[in-house]
N, C-alpha and C positions, 0 to 999 in steps of 0.2 A: 504493500500500500504506500509506503514511504517513497518507493521508486517512482510510482505513478505520479504522486504529488510533485516530486522533484522534476519529472519530465514536463508536467503541466506548467510548473513555475518557469522552467527554462523556455518553453514555447511562448509563454506570456512575455517574458523579458525580450525574446527575439522580436515579437510583434511590436512591443513598445519601442524598441530600438529602431526598428524599421520605420515606424510612424514618426519618430523624432527626426530621423534622417531625411524622410521625404516631405515632411510638413513645410509648407511655404505660406506664410500669411500674406494678406493684402499689403500693398505698399502705401505709404503715406500720400494722401491726395495732394496736399500742398506741394510736396516735392515732385510728384509726377507732373503737375500742372506747370511748375516752374521749368521743368526740363522739356516737356513735350507740347506745351501750349504757349509758345512765345507769340508775339505779334506776327501775323494778323489774327491769331486766334482770339475769340471772345466767347463769353458764356451768356446765353439768353434764356429767359424763362418762357417756355412755350408749352401750352396744354398741360401744365403741371409738372413739366420736366425741365431741368437745367441742361440745355443742349450745348455741347462743345461745337462751335461754328467758325468757319472761315468764309467771309463774304468779301470777295475782291473783284477788281475790274471796274469799268465804268458803270455808274449807277443807272445811266440812261440806255445802256446796251441791252440786247436781248439776254434774258436770264437762262442759265443752265444750272440745274440742280443735280448733284452727283451723289449716288447712293452706293456705299461700299458693300462688300460681301460679308458672309458669316465669319465672325472672329476678327474682322479687320477694323479699320478706323479711317477717318478722313485723310490721314497721311498717305494712303495708297495713291491718291490723285496728285501729289505734289509735283511729280515729273511732268504732268500736263499743264501745270499752272502757268509757266511763262508764255506758252503759245495761246492758251485760252483767255487769259486775263487781258490780252491786248485787244480782243474784239468782243468779249462777252462778260457779263456779270456772272462770276463763277461762285456758286454757293455750294459748299460741301460741309457735312456735319457728321458727327458720330451718332449712328442710329442708337436708340434706346437699348440698353443691355450691353453696349460695347464701348470701348475706348473711354474717354474722359467724360462722356455723358453719363455712363454708368447705368444702374438699374432703373427701370420704370417703377415709381412708387406704387402703381397699380398692378405691377407684375403682369401686364397685358402686352404680349408680344405678337398679337395677331396682325394680319395685313390691314384690317379695318382700322386698328389703332394707329398703325403707321400712316395710313391715309389721312386720318384726322390730324395727326401731328404735322404732316406736310401742308395741309390746308392752313392750319394755324400759323405755321412758319411763313408761308407765302403771304398771308394777310399781314402778319407783323412787319415783314420786310417791304410791303407794298408791291408785291409781284403778282400781277393778275394772271399771266400765263408764263410757262417756262418749258424749255426742253428738259426732259428727264433722262438721265444717263445712269444706268444701274449695272452693277456687276454681280453675277451669281444670285444670291439671295436678294441683293439690292435690285437686280434686274427684275425679279418677280414682283417686288413691291412697285417698281416703276411701271411695268406693263399692266398690272392690275389697277393701279391708280389711273392710268390713261384710259382704261376701259370704263371706269365708273365716273371719271371726271374729265371727259373730253374737252369741256369748256376751259379747263386750266392747263391743257397740254398742247404744246406746239409740235414737237417732234420727240421721237424715242430713239435712244441708242442703248442697245442691250448687249452686254459683254457676257457671253456664255450664261444666259439667264436660267434660273431655276424655275420649276413649275409643273413639269410632268412627272408622273410616277416613275420610279426606278427600283432596281432590286433592293428590297428591304424597306421601301417607302411606298405604301399603298394609299389610295384615295380613301378619304372618310375615316381615317383612324388617327388617333393621337400618336405622337411620336414615342417610340420606345427609348428609354434612358438606360443605356448599358451600365453595368456595375462600375466599370472603370470611370465612366463619366460622372457617376454620382459622387465620387471622391474628389472630383476636380476642384471644388471649393477649398480643399485642404492641401492639395499637392500640385506641384508644377515643376518636376525635375527637367533639366535641359535635355536629358537623354530620351525623354518622352515627347517633349515639345518639338524638337528639331524634325523628327520623322513626320510629325503631323503637318508641318508646314511644307515639307519637301515636295509633295505631289502637285503643288500649285505652280511649280517652276519647271521649265523645260530642262534647266541645268541647275539642280538644287545645290550642287557643290559650289556654285558661284554666288549663292545668296550673300549679300554684304552683311558683315557683322552688325552694322548699324541697323539694318532691317530686322535682323533677328532680335536684337535688344529692344527695338521699338515694339515689335509684336509681343515679346515677353512682358514688357512694361504695361502695355494696354490690357493684357490678360490679368495682370496683378492689380489693376485699378480697383478700388473698393466696390464690391458687389458684382463685378463682371462675371466671375466664374459661376456664381450661383445663378445669375441671370441666364447664362448659357444653358445650364441644366434646366431651368424653368422654361426657356424658349423651346428647347428640344422636346420636353415632355408635353408641352401644350400645343405644339403646332399640328394642325390638321390640314392636309393637302386635299384640295377639291379638284375635280376635273376642270381643266382650264379652257376647253374649246369654246364654250359660249362667251366667256369674257374676251378671249383673244379675237373672236370674230367681230366684236363690237369696237375694236380699236380703230380710230379714225386717223391718228397721227402717222405721218410717214415714218418708217422704222428701219433703222440700220442694225443688223445683227453682226456682231464682231466676235470672232472666235480664233483663238490660237490653234493651229492644226496639230499641236502636240498636247492638247488639254487632256489630262487623265482624270480630272475630277468631274467635269460635265463634257463628254466627248462631242466633237464637232458633228457627229452623225445626228445629234439631237436637234440640230438646226432645221432639219427637214420638217419636224413637227411644227415649228414656228412659221416657216415659210408656207406651209400648207394652210395654217389657220389665220394668220394675220393678213388682212387684205392688201396692204401696201408695204411690203417688207422686202429687203434685199440683204444678201449675205456677203461679207468679206472675210476670207480666211487669211490669217497672218502666219506666214511660214516660220517654222522654228520656234514658235512661242507657245506658252501653255495657258494657265488659267488667269494670270495677272499680267497681260501684255502692257498695261500702263506702268508697271514697275520694271518689267524685263526689257522693254524697248519703247521708252516713253515717246521719243521723237517720231518713230515710224507709226506707232499706233495713233497718236494724237493727230497726225497728218491726215489719216483716213477719216477721223471724226470731223476735223475742220472742213474737209472737202464736202462731206455730207451736209454739214450745217451751212455751207455756203460761205465759209470764212477763209 
């Protein structure tokens, strides 16, 4: 009996030691904002949420609102800023649950909630209509917004947008939260984080260290990891065909031909359903062309927008 208790005690000590080694708390908000939110960043209260926002370019120019993907932040668009700011009012922000915006106090991460926040932000900034530009999850928010609010949407640019069912993600069912994801609010070791980022890049071995540190810092912003768990468990994907058919805005689909996260073959679904859409494939790039080849990818967007 004593041996059994000794074994159990040993196992408990191993578990406690592993937990101590893996445990990573949230970082201090003030320090994160000082490092990652210099000018032109600002924080604005919109629909009950303190949004981390960058609003640059001429105020009287056509507005472009940029929506990042899952786990990302407004920083993903910075490579496009020099070109876009010269001709457009460039509005990008951290979506609720991510980056320095942090968790939604209502813990509501539905697309309808995202649409309401977009409307409130546009009204606050005095933007009647805008081009919506979204990547991955942000692409789904962009095209669903354009479908239900055509009066507020000029054009659409969708970078490998999310929206159709895929292996493990069915229509009409809330998302499953894997056990490993449930412990995310307490752990974030680099040896687990780096492989999770790698599939977004065609050449992951060339991810700049600054990019990795930024991604890690945004994951450690207060409340973000729990918000990711909440978003995953609460998301319900619905068949998109009816919404896509209602889109009136001219639409550009932009896809890296090496995308392993949402493959370019998915573009066929959007080309079939969106009335006025065209596709541009970017050779040698993957899921985040705005980071991998900012100059080449923004040139395609500027041509589409007429700039």
